[in-house]
DRENNUMAR-250584 format. One line per 10 residues: number of its first residue (from 1); for each residue x, y negated, z negated of N, C-alpha, C. Coordinates in nm, 2 decimals. Atoms other than C-alpha are relative to their C-alpha. Layout:
REM residues N
NUM> X/Y/Z/X/Y/Z/X/Y/Z; ...
***
This chain:
REM residues 246
1> -0.11/0.00/-0.10/-3.42/8.25/-22.41/0.14/-0.01/-0.06; -0.14/0.00/0.05/-3.05/8.32/-22.47/0.09/-0.07/0.09; -0.10/0.07/-0.08/-2.76/8.11/-22.36/0.10/0.10/0.06; -0.10/-0.08/-0.06/-2.52/8.27/-22.12/0.14/-0.03/-0.06; -0.12/0.02/0.06/-2.17/8.33/-22.25/0.09/-0.11/0.07; -0.08/0.10/-0.07/-2.02/8.10/-21.98/-0.05/-0.14/-0.05; 0.05/0.12/0.05/-2.25/7.82/-22.10/0.04/-0.03/-0.14; -0.04/0.01/0.14/-2.16/7.88/-22.46/0.15/-0.04/-0.01; -0.14/0.03/-0.01/-1.79/7.87/-22.38/0.02/-0.15/0.05; -0.01/0.14/-0.04/-1.84/7.54/-22.19/-0.04/-0.10/-0.10
11> 0.05/0.09/0.10/-2.04/7.38/-22.47/0.11/-0.02/-0.11; -0.10/0.01/0.11/-1.77/7.47/-22.73/0.13/-0.06/0.05; -0.12/0.06/-0.05/-1.50/7.34/-22.50/-0.02/-0.15/0.01; 0.02/0.15/-0.02/-1.66/6.99/-22.49/-0.01/-0.07/-0.14; 0.00/0.08/0.12/-1.70/6.71/-22.74/-0.11/0.04/-0.10; 0.11/-0.04/0.09/-2.04/6.82/-22.89/0.03/0.13/-0.06; -0.04/-0.13/0.05/-1.91/7.17/-22.93/0.11/-0.02/-0.11; -0.10/0.03/0.10/-1.60/7.04/-23.11/-0.06/-0.06/-0.13; 0.07/0.06/0.12/-1.82/6.83/-23.34/-0.08/0.11/-0.08; 0.07/-0.10/0.07/-2.04/7.13/-23.42/0.09/0.09/-0.07
21> -0.10/-0.09/0.06/-1.74/7.35/-23.49/0.06/-0.06/-0.12; -0.06/0.07/0.12/-1.58/7.09/-23.72/-0.10/-0.01/-0.11; 0.10/0.02/0.11/-1.90/7.02/-23.91/-0.05/0.13/-0.07; 0.04/-0.13/0.05/-2.03/7.37/-23.95/0.11/0.08/-0.06; -0.12/-0.08/0.05/-1.69/7.53/-23.98/0.05/-0.04/-0.13; -0.05/0.04/0.13/-1.59/7.32/-24.27/-0.08/0.06/-0.12; 0.08/-0.06/0.11/-1.88/7.45/-24.48/0.03/0.15/-0.01; -0.03/-0.14/0.00/-1.81/7.81/-24.37/0.13/0.03/-0.07; -0.13/-0.02/0.06/-1.45/7.79/-24.47/-0.01/-0.03/-0.15; 0.02/0.03/0.15/-1.55/7.63/-24.81/-0.07/0.12/-0.07
31> 0.08/-0.11/0.06/-1.80/7.91/-24.88/0.08/0.13/-0.01; -0.07/-0.13/0.00/-1.56/8.19/-24.78/0.15/-0.03/-0.02; -0.14/0.03/0.03/-1.24/8.05/-24.93/0.07/0.12/-0.05; -0.06/-0.12/0.06/-1.19/8.39/-25.09/0.00/0.11/0.10; 0.01/-0.10/-0.10/-1.18/8.57/-24.76/0.12/0.09/0.02; -0.13/-0.07/-0.02/-0.82/8.70/-24.79/-0.03/0.15/-0.02; 0.02/-0.15/0.00/-0.81/9.08/-24.72/-0.14/0.05/0.03; 0.13/-0.04/-0.03/-1.17/9.08/-24.62/-0.01/0.04/0.15; 0.04/-0.04/-0.13/-1.31/9.25/-24.31/-0.12/-0.08/0.04; 0.10/0.09/-0.04/-1.51/8.99/-24.12/-0.06/0.03/0.14
41> 0.06/-0.03/-0.13/-1.76/9.03/-23.84/-0.09/-0.12/0.04; 0.09/0.10/-0.05/-1.93/8.76/-23.63/-0.09/0.07/0.11; 0.10/-0.05/-0.09/-2.25/8.83/-23.43/-0.06/-0.12/0.07; 0.05/0.11/-0.08/-2.38/8.61/-23.15/0.11/-0.06/0.08; -0.12/0.06/-0.05/-2.13/8.36/-23.04/0.07/-0.08/-0.11; -0.06/0.05/0.13/-1.92/8.31/-23.35/0.15/-0.03/0.01; -0.15/0.01/-0.01/-1.56/8.30/-23.22/0.06/-0.14/-0.04; -0.06/0.13/0.04/-1.51/7.92/-23.26/0.01/-0.02/-0.15; 0.00/0.02/0.15/-1.60/7.95/-23.63/0.09/0.11/-0.07; -0.08/-0.10/0.06/-1.40/8.27/-23.69/0.15/-0.03/0.02
51> -0.14/0.02/-0.03/-1.07/8.14/-23.55/0.08/-0.04/-0.12; -0.09/0.04/0.12/-0.94/7.98/-23.88/0.03/0.12/-0.09; -0.01/-0.11/0.10/-0.98/8.32/-24.06/0.10/0.11/0.06; -0.08/-0.11/-0.07/-0.77/8.53/-23.81/0.13/0.02/-0.07; -0.13/-0.01/0.05/-0.44/8.46/-23.98/0.01/0.07/-0.14; 0.00/-0.04/0.14/-0.54/8.56/-24.33/-0.09/0.11/-0.04; 0.09/-0.11/0.03/-0.83/8.80/-24.32/0.06/0.13/0.04; -0.05/-0.13/-0.03/-0.77/9.17/-24.31/-0.03/0.03/0.14; 0.04/-0.02/-0.14/-0.96/9.20/-23.98/-0.11/-0.09/0.03; 0.11/0.09/-0.05/-1.18/8.97/-23.78/-0.05/0.06/0.14
61> 0.06/-0.05/-0.12/-1.42/9.11/-23.52/-0.12/-0.08/0.05; 0.11/0.07/-0.05/-1.69/8.96/-23.30/-0.08/0.09/0.10; 0.09/-0.08/-0.09/-1.99/9.14/-23.14/-0.09/-0.10/0.07; 0.08/0.09/-0.08/-2.18/8.96/-22.86/-0.12/0.08/0.06; 0.12/-0.07/-0.05/-2.54/9.06/-22.76/0.01/0.03/0.15; 0.00/-0.04/-0.14/-2.60/9.24/-22.43/-0.05/-0.11/0.09; 0.06/0.09/-0.09/-2.81/8.97/-22.28/0.08/-0.13/0.01; -0.08/0.12/0.00/-2.55/8.70/-22.36/0.13/0.02/0.09; -0.13/-0.03/-0.07/-2.23/8.86/-22.22/0.11/-0.02/-0.10; -0.11/0.00/0.10/-1.89/8.88/-22.38/0.12/-0.06/0.07
71> -0.13/0.05/-0.05/-1.55/8.71/-22.34/0.11/0.06/-0.08; -0.12/-0.05/0.07/-1.20/8.81/-22.43/0.04/-0.11/-0.11; -0.04/0.08/0.11/-1.10/8.67/-22.77/0.08/0.08/-0.10; -0.06/0.13/-0.02/-0.85/8.57/-22.90/0.07/-0.01/0.14; -0.05/0.03/-0.13/-0.68/8.41/-22.60/0.12/0.09/0.03; -0.12/-0.09/-0.02/-0.36/8.62/-22.65/-0.01/0.12/-0.09; 0.00/-0.12/0.08/-0.32/8.97/-22.77/-0.12/0.09/0.03; 0.12/-0.09/-0.02/-0.57/9.26/-22.79/-0.13/-0.07/-0.03; 0.13/0.06/0.02/-0.93/9.16/-22.77/-0.07/0.05/-0.13; 0.08/-0.03/0.12/-1.14/9.15/-23.09/-0.15/-0.01/0.02
81> 0.14/0.02/-0.03/-1.47/9.12/-22.91/-0.06/0.12/0.07; 0.06/-0.11/-0.07/-1.72/9.37/-22.78/-0.15/-0.03/0.03; 0.15/0.02/-0.03/-2.07/9.38/-22.62/-0.07/0.11/-0.08; 0.07/-0.09/0.09/-2.33/9.54/-22.85/-0.15/-0.02/0.01; 0.14/0.01/0.03/-2.69/9.62/-22.90/-0.02/-0.04/-0.14; 0.01/0.05/0.14/-2.78/9.41/-23.20/-0.10/0.08/-0.08; 0.08/-0.09/0.08/-3.04/9.66/-23.30/0.06/0.13/-0.05; -0.08/-0.12/0.04/-2.78/9.94/-23.33/0.15/-0.04/0.01; -0.14/0.04/0.00/-2.44/9.79/-23.42/0.09/0.12/-0.01; -0.09/-0.11/-0.01/-2.15/10.02/-23.34/0.10/0.01/-0.11
91> -0.09/-0.01/0.12/-2.01/10.03/-23.69/-0.06/0.09/-0.10; 0.05/-0.09/0.11/-2.04/10.28/-23.98/-0.06/-0.08/-0.11; 0.06/0.06/0.11/-2.23/10.21/-24.29/0.11/-0.06/-0.10; -0.08/0.06/0.10/-2.07/9.98/-24.55/0.15/-0.01/0.03; -0.14/0.01/-0.05/-1.76/9.88/-24.36/0.04/-0.15/0.01; -0.03/0.14/-0.02/-1.78/9.50/-24.35/-0.02/-0.08/-0.13; 0.01/0.08/0.12/-1.73/9.24/-24.62/-0.08/-0.13/0.02; 0.06/0.13/-0.03/-1.85/8.92/-24.45/-0.05/0.00/0.14; 0.06/0.00/-0.13/-2.09/8.87/-24.16/-0.04/-0.14/0.03; 0.04/0.14/-0.04/-2.14/8.54/-23.97/-0.09/0.02/0.12
101> 0.10/0.00/-0.11/-2.45/8.50/-23.75/-0.01/-0.15/0.06; 0.01/0.13/-0.07/-2.43/8.21/-23.50/-0.05/0.02/0.14; 0.06/-0.02/-0.13/-2.65/8.18/-23.19/-0.05/0.15/0.01; 0.04/-0.14/0.01/-2.80/8.52/-23.30/-0.14/0.02/-0.04; 0.14/-0.03/0.05/-3.12/8.52/-23.51/-0.10/-0.07/0.09; 0.10/0.07/-0.07/-3.30/8.26/-23.30/-0.03/0.05/0.14; 0.02/-0.05/-0.14/-3.25/8.44/-22.97/-0.02/0.15/0.00; 0.01/-0.14/0.00/-3.27/8.80/-23.08/-0.15/0.04/0.01; 0.14/-0.05/-0.03/-3.58/9.00/-22.97/-0.06/0.05/-0.13; 0.06/-0.05/0.13/-3.62/9.14/-23.33/0.09/-0.04/-0.11
111> -0.09/0.04/0.11/-3.45/8.94/-23.61/0.00/0.09/-0.12; 0.00/-0.10/0.12/-3.57/9.19/-23.88/0.09/0.12/0.03; -0.09/-0.11/-0.03/-3.39/9.47/-23.69/0.14/-0.04/-0.01; -0.13/0.04/0.01/-3.08/9.27/-23.66/0.05/-0.01/-0.14; -0.04/0.01/0.14/-3.07/9.19/-24.03/0.00/0.13/-0.07; 0.00/-0.13/0.06/-3.15/9.55/-24.11/0.14/0.07/0.03; -0.13/-0.05/-0.04/-2.83/9.65/-23.92/0.11/-0.07/-0.08; -0.10/0.07/0.07/-2.63/9.38/-24.09/0.00/0.05/-0.15; 0.01/-0.06/0.14/-2.76/9.51/-24.43/0.08/0.14/0.00; -0.05/-0.13/0.00/-2.65/9.86/-24.33/0.16/0.00/0.00
121> -0.14/0.00/-0.02/-2.29/9.77/-24.23/0.07/-0.08/-0.11; -0.07/0.08/0.10/-2.22/9.53/-24.52/0.03/0.09/-0.12; -0.03/-0.06/0.13/-2.04/9.66/-24.83/-0.09/-0.04/-0.11; 0.07/0.05/0.12/-2.21/9.64/-25.17/0.06/-0.13/-0.04; -0.05/0.13/0.04/-2.18/9.28/-25.27/0.04/-0.08/0.12; -0.03/0.07/-0.12/-2.12/9.18/-24.91/-0.08/-0.12/0.02; 0.07/0.13/-0.02/-2.22/8.83/-24.79/-0.02/-0.03/0.15; 0.04/0.04/-0.13/-2.39/8.69/-24.49/-0.02/-0.15/0.01; 0.03/0.14/-0.03/-2.39/8.34/-24.35/-0.07/0.00/0.14; 0.07/0.02/-0.13/-2.65/8.25/-24.08/-0.01/-0.14/0.03
131> 0.02/0.14/-0.05/-2.65/7.93/-23.88/-0.11/0.01/0.10; 0.12/-0.01/-0.07/-2.99/7.88/-23.74/-0.06/-0.14/0.03; 0.06/0.13/-0.03/-3.16/7.58/-23.55/-0.12/-0.03/-0.09; 0.11/0.05/0.08/-3.39/7.38/-23.77/-0.12/-0.04/0.09; 0.12/0.03/-0.09/-3.74/7.36/-23.61/-0.04/-0.14/-0.01; 0.04/0.14/0.01/-3.78/7.00/-23.73/0.11/-0.09/0.05; -0.11/0.08/-0.04/-3.44/6.89/-23.60/0.00/-0.04/0.15; -0.02/0.04/-0.14/-3.34/6.71/-23.28/0.07/0.10/0.08; -0.08/-0.09/-0.08/-3.10/6.97/-23.17/-0.09/0.12/0.05; 0.09/-0.10/-0.04/-3.38/7.23/-23.15/-0.09/-0.05/0.11
141> 0.10/0.05/-0.10/-3.59/7.00/-22.93/0.06/-0.04/0.13; -0.06/0.04/-0.12/-3.33/6.94/-22.67/0.08/0.13/0.05; -0.06/-0.12/-0.05/-3.21/7.23/-22.45/0.13/-0.02/0.07; -0.13/0.03/-0.06/-2.88/7.06/-22.35/0.11/0.06/-0.08; -0.10/-0.07/0.08/-2.70/7.26/-22.63/-0.06/0.14/-0.03; 0.05/-0.14/0.03/-2.72/7.63/-22.73/-0.09/0.00/-0.12; 0.09/0.01/0.12/-2.90/7.52/-23.05/-0.14/-0.03/0.04; 0.14/0.02/-0.05/-3.20/7.43/-22.83/-0.06/0.12/0.07; 0.05/-0.13/-0.06/-3.24/7.79/-22.71/-0.07/0.08/-0.11; 0.06/-0.09/0.09/-3.46/8.05/-22.87/-0.10/-0.06/-0.09
151> 0.11/0.04/0.10/-3.70/8.02/-23.17/0.07/-0.06/-0.12; -0.06/0.06/0.13/-3.59/7.77/-23.44/-0.08/0.04/-0.12; 0.06/-0.04/0.12/-3.68/7.83/-23.80/-0.02/-0.12/-0.09; 0.02/0.09/0.12/-3.82/7.63/-24.09/0.08/0.07/-0.12; -0.07/-0.05/0.12/-3.65/7.67/-24.43/-0.09/0.12/-0.06; 0.08/-0.10/0.06/-3.95/7.87/-24.56/0.00/0.13/0.09; 0.00/-0.12/-0.09/-3.95/8.11/-24.25/0.13/0.07/-0.02; -0.13/-0.07/0.01/-3.58/8.18/-24.29/0.02/0.06/-0.13; -0.01/-0.05/0.13/-3.60/8.23/-24.66/-0.08/0.13/-0.01; 0.08/-0.13/0.00/-3.88/8.49/-24.62/0.06/0.11/0.08
161> -0.06/-0.10/-0.08/-3.70/8.66/-24.34/0.12/0.07/-0.08; -0.11/-0.05/0.07/-3.39/8.70/-24.56/-0.05/0.09/-0.11; 0.04/-0.08/0.11/-3.58/8.83/-24.86/-0.07/0.13/0.05; 0.06/-0.13/-0.05/-3.79/9.08/-24.65/0.10/0.09/0.05; -0.11/-0.09/-0.05/-3.46/9.21/-24.51/0.10/0.04/-0.11; -0.07/-0.04/0.12/-3.33/9.26/-24.87/0.14/-0.07/-0.01; -0.11/0.09/0.03/-3.09/8.96/-24.88/-0.05/-0.10/-0.10; 0.03/0.10/0.10/-3.08/8.72/-25.17/0.07/-0.13/0.03; -0.07/0.13/-0.03/-3.01/8.36/-25.07/0.07/-0.06/-0.12; -0.08/0.06/0.11/-2.73/8.20/-25.28/0.04/-0.14/0.03
171> -0.05/0.14/-0.04/-2.65/7.88/-25.09/-0.08/-0.04/0.12; 0.08/0.06/-0.12/-2.84/7.65/-24.85/0.05/-0.14/0.02; -0.02/0.14/-0.03/-2.75/7.34/-24.67/-0.05/-0.03/0.15; 0.04/0.04/-0.14/-2.85/7.15/-24.35/0.11/-0.09/0.06; -0.11/0.06/-0.06/-2.60/7.01/-24.10/-0.04/-0.05/0.14; 0.02/0.06/-0.14/-2.58/6.82/-23.76/-0.11/-0.10/0.00; 0.10/0.10/0.00/-2.78/6.51/-23.84/0.02/-0.10/0.12; -0.03/0.09/-0.12/-2.62/6.32/-23.54/-0.09/0.05/0.12; 0.07/-0.04/-0.12/-2.84/6.33/-23.23/0.09/0.06/0.10; -0.09/-0.07/-0.10/-2.70/6.57/-22.96/0.00/-0.07/0.13
181> -0.01/0.08/-0.12/-2.63/6.30/-22.71/0.15/-0.02/0.03; -0.13/0.00/-0.05/-2.32/6.27/-22.50/0.05/-0.15/0.01; -0.05/0.13/0.00/-2.21/5.92/-22.61/0.10/-0.02/-0.11; -0.12/0.01/0.09/-1.88/5.83/-22.77/-0.04/-0.07/-0.14; 0.04/0.07/0.13/-2.05/5.60/-23.03/-0.05/0.10/-0.10; 0.05/-0.10/0.09/-2.23/5.89/-23.18/0.10/0.10/-0.05; -0.10/-0.09/0.04/-1.93/6.11/-23.18/0.09/-0.06/-0.11; -0.09/0.07/0.10/-1.72/5.85/-23.37/-0.07/-0.02/-0.13; 0.08/0.03/0.13/-2.00/5.80/-23.63/-0.06/0.13/-0.06; 0.06/-0.12/0.04/-2.07/6.17/-23.68/0.01/0.03/-0.15
191> -0.02/-0.02/0.14/-1.93/6.19/-24.03/-0.09/-0.09/-0.08; 0.09/0.09/0.07/-2.14/5.89/-24.14/-0.14/0.06/0.01; 0.13/-0.06/-0.01/-2.45/6.06/-24.00/-0.02/0.12/-0.10; 0.00/-0.11/0.09/-2.37/6.37/-24.21/-0.02/-0.04/-0.14; 0.01/0.05/0.14/-2.32/6.18/-24.53/-0.13/-0.06/-0.03; 0.13/0.06/0.02/-2.63/5.97/-24.49/-0.11/0.11/-0.01; 0.10/-0.10/-0.01/-2.84/6.27/-24.39/-0.01/0.09/-0.12; -0.01/-0.09/0.12/-2.72/6.49/-24.68/-0.05/-0.08/-0.13; 0.04/0.08/0.12/-2.76/6.21/-24.94/-0.15/-0.03/-0.01; 0.14/0.03/0.00/-3.11/6.12/-24.84/-0.09/0.12/0.03
201> 0.08/-0.13/-0.03/-3.22/6.48/-24.76/-0.09/-0.03/0.12; 0.08/0.02/-0.12/-3.34/6.37/-24.42/-0.05/0.13/0.07; 0.05/-0.12/-0.05/-3.56/6.62/-24.24/0.04/0.05/0.14; -0.03/-0.03/-0.14/-3.41/6.62/-23.89/0.14/0.05/0.02; -0.13/-0.07/-0.03/-3.08/6.81/-23.94/-0.02/0.10/0.11; 0.00/-0.09/-0.12/-2.99/7.02/-23.64/-0.01/0.15/-0.04; 0.00/-0.14/0.03/-2.93/7.35/-23.82/-0.01/0.02/-0.15; 0.00/-0.05/0.14/-2.99/7.54/-24.14/0.13/0.09/-0.01; -0.10/-0.10/0.03/-2.69/7.72/-24.29/-0.03/0.06/-0.13; 0.04/-0.08/0.12/-2.78/7.99/-24.54/0.10/0.11/-0.02
211> -0.08/-0.11/0.04/-2.56/8.22/-24.73/-0.08/0.09/-0.09; 0.07/-0.10/0.08/-2.70/8.54/-24.88/0.08/0.12/-0.03; -0.07/-0.12/0.04/-2.58/8.85/-25.06/-0.10/0.12/0.03; 0.08/-0.13/-0.02/-2.69/9.21/-24.99/-0.05/0.05/-0.13; 0.06/-0.06/0.11/-2.93/9.35/-25.24/0.04/0.15/0.00; -0.05/-0.14/0.01/-2.82/9.70/-25.36/-0.11/0.11/0.00; 0.10/-0.10/-0.01/-3.16/9.87/-25.35/-0.07/-0.02/0.14; 0.07/0.00/-0.13/-3.35/9.96/-25.04/-0.09/0.12/0.01; 0.09/-0.11/-0.03/-3.65/10.17/-24.94/0.05/0.09/0.11; -0.04/-0.09/-0.10/-3.63/10.47/-24.71/0.00/-0.07/0.14
221> -0.01/0.07/-0.13/-3.51/10.35/-24.36/-0.11/0.03/0.09; 0.11/-0.02/-0.09/-3.79/10.30/-24.12/0.04/0.02/0.14; -0.05/-0.01/-0.14/-3.57/10.31/-23.81/0.09/0.12/0.02; -0.08/-0.12/-0.01/-3.41/10.65/-23.88/-0.03/0.08/0.13; 0.04/-0.08/-0.12/-3.61/10.81/-23.60/0.07/-0.06/0.13; -0.06/0.06/-0.12/-3.47/10.56/-23.34/0.15/0.04/0.00; -0.14/-0.03/0.01/-3.11/10.62/-23.46/0.02/0.15/0.03; -0.02/-0.14/-0.02/-3.16/11.00/-23.47/-0.02/0.04/0.14; 0.03/-0.04/-0.13/-3.29/11.00/-23.12/0.11/-0.03/0.10; -0.12/0.03/-0.09/-2.96/10.86/-22.98/0.11/0.08/-0.05
231> -0.10/-0.08/0.04/-2.72/11.14/-23.02/0.10/0.02/0.12; -0.10/-0.02/-0.11/-2.40/11.16/-22.81/0.04/0.15/0.00; -0.03/-0.14/-0.01/-2.36/11.52/-22.70/0.13/0.02/0.08; -0.13/-0.03/-0.07/-2.02/11.67/-22.58/-0.04/0.03/0.15; 0.02/-0.02/-0.14/-2.00/11.68/-22.20/0.03/0.14/0.04; -0.05/-0.13/-0.04/-1.81/12.01/-22.18/-0.05/0.11/-0.09; 0.06/-0.11/0.08/-2.05/12.23/-22.37/-0.03/0.12/0.09; 0.03/-0.11/-0.09/-2.07/12.58/-22.23/-0.15/0.02/0.02; 0.14/-0.01/-0.03/-2.40/12.65/-22.06/-0.05/0.13/-0.07; 0.06/-0.11/0.06/-2.64/12.88/-22.23/-0.03/0.12/0.10
241> 0.03/-0.11/-0.10/-2.70/13.07/-21.90/0.12/0.10/0.00; -0.10/-0.10/-0.02/-2.52/13.39/-21.84/0.10/-0.03/0.11; -0.10/0.03/-0.10/-2.20/13.37/-21.65/-0.03/0.09/0.12; 0.02/-0.08/-0.12/-2.23/13.48/-21.29/0.11/0.10/0.02; -0.10/-0.11/-0.02/-2.06/13.81/-21.21/0.04/0.00/0.15; -0.04/0.00/-0.14/-1.86/13.84/-20.89/-0.07/0.12/0.08
***
């Protein structure tokens, strides 16, 4: 099940959404501190985490899945978002430097196809960060947040998926140890939960965050037939039939 874009916007506009953005976003910014002049793409519902990069990156775009819906972003100026089929991203090969997946892998009908498309559009040496619900965590067990939707992953499952999709993991962490409850006490102690959980390597973190690089070798594409089948033909092509004579 995929969250609706209205529900996602509502979640990120509230206290738990702000907490998730602050906690996860800090790690993303740390990992991508060298993002200047990069072309960045978010897939899923990534705009809260892409916002800090807009002023300094070369270009920041966000694609949202068809079943989720799309919103205008940023709030002012031309929109940098679009609705897309995640199995056939509307971008040329090797055009993106950094890809962020949030609320994407766990709700996609075919995660391998999605990662195959991410591999295709990434430049050589491009990097991917995926934020995915932890199947052992509390956030995946409660459907009151978007992280409780879809299919959560274990660390082993996510690692295998990355390697089978020709990505090499280079960084891993777990975040959101605080229970996803709407009580101010937990919001105020969120940083303490993160420190204790990370120090003791507790198993109930809400999400996995994995960063991986694109491997530069790849077998012959298995999805070429599907892509070849979708060809946009000009509308005003002269008919092969003979012209009618008066």
